[in-house]
C-alpha positions as CSV (number, residue, x, y, z in Angstrom):
1,X,112.1,1.7,-39.8
2,X,108.9,0.6,-37.5
3,X,107.4,-2.6,-37.6
4,X,104.3,-1.4,-39.9
5,X,107.1,0.0,-42.8
6,X,108.4,-3.2,-42.5
7,X,105.3,-5.4,-43.1
8,X,103.9,-2.8,-46.0
9,X,107.1,-3.1,-47.6
10,X,107.7,-6.6,-46.8
11,X,103.6,-7.2,-48.6
12,X,104.7,-4.9,-51.5
13,X,108.1,-6.4,-52.6
14,X,107.0,-9.9,-51.9
15,X,103.8,-9.6,-54.2
16,X,105.6,-7.5,-56.8
17,X,108.7,-10.1,-56.6
18,X,106.2,-13.2,-57.1
19,X,104.6,-11.6,-59.8
20,X,108.0,-10.9,-61.9
21,X,109.5,-14.4,-61.0
22,X,108.3,-17.1,-63.2
23,X,106.6,-20.2,-61.8
24,X,104.2,-21.0,-59.0
25,X,106.2,-20.4,-55.5
26,X,103.1,-21.1,-53.3
27,X,102.5,-19.9,-50.0
28,X,100.1,-17.1,-48.8
29,X,100.2,-13.8,-47.2
30,X,102.7,-14.3,-44.5
31,X,105.0,-16.2,-46.4
32,X,104.7,-13.0,-49.2
33,X,105.2,-10.7,-46.5
34,X,108.1,-12.8,-45.0
35,X,109.6,-13.2,-48.5
36,X,109.7,-9.2,-49.1
37,X,111.5,-8.3,-45.6
38,X,113.9,-10.7,-46.4
39,X,114.5,-9.6,-49.9
40,X,114.6,-6.1,-48.1
41,X,117.8,-7.1,-46.2
42,X,119.2,-9.0,-49.3
43,X,118.8,-6.0,-51.3
44,X,119.7,-3.3,-49.0
45,X,122.8,-5.7,-48.2
46,X,124.1,-6.3,-51.7
47,X,123.3,-2.2,-52.1
48,X,125.6,-1.5,-49.1
49,X,128.1,-3.7,-50.5
50,X,128.5,-2.1,-53.7
51,X,128.3,1.6,-52.4
52,X,130.9,1.0,-49.4
53,X,132.8,-2.0,-50.1
54,X,131.7,-3.4,-46.6
55,X,129.5,-6.2,-46.2
56,X,127.4,-4.8,-43.1
57,X,123.2,-5.9,-42.8
58,X,121.2,-3.2,-44.1
59,X,117.6,-3.2,-45.1
60,X,115.7,-1.2,-47.6
61,X,113.7,1.7,-46.5
62,X,110.0,2.4,-47.5
63,X,111.0,4.8,-50.6
64,X,110.5,4.1,-54.2
65,X,114.4,3.1,-54.5
66,X,113.9,1.2,-51.3
67,X,111.0,-0.9,-53.0
68,X,113.0,-1.5,-55.9
69,X,116.0,-2.9,-53.8
70,X,113.6,-4.9,-51.9
71,X,112.1,-6.6,-55.0
72,X,115.4,-7.2,-56.4
73,X,116.3,-8.9,-52.8
74,X,113.0,-10.9,-52.8
75,X,113.6,-11.9,-56.3
76,X,117.2,-13.3,-55.3
77,X,115.4,-14.8,-52.2
78,X,112.9,-17.0,-54.3
79,X,115.5,-18.2,-56.6
80,X,117.4,-19.4,-53.7
81,X,114.3,-20.9,-51.8
82,X,113.7,-22.5,-55.4
83,X,117.2,-24.3,-55.5
84,X,117.1,-25.6,-51.5
85,X,113.5,-27.2,-52.7
86,X,114.4,-28.8,-56.0
87,X,113.7,-32.2,-54.2
């Protein structure tokens, strides 16, 4: 997938995940995009693990199911970030 598609997927998935997840996450435009891209990798890897039984780094694609998987991955990323920053 090219870089423009990753940016679009990252912005879309990050914004939806921040809207769904309760609480204030902070961060701006770049943080939302980065969160969505990380979410696409987390979600894609988890779906690949479920489908094939092998742990491999796979990113979600810019499709409806891919966005859904990326949003789920971004929610997991928000939750993990919250655990790390409890301070």
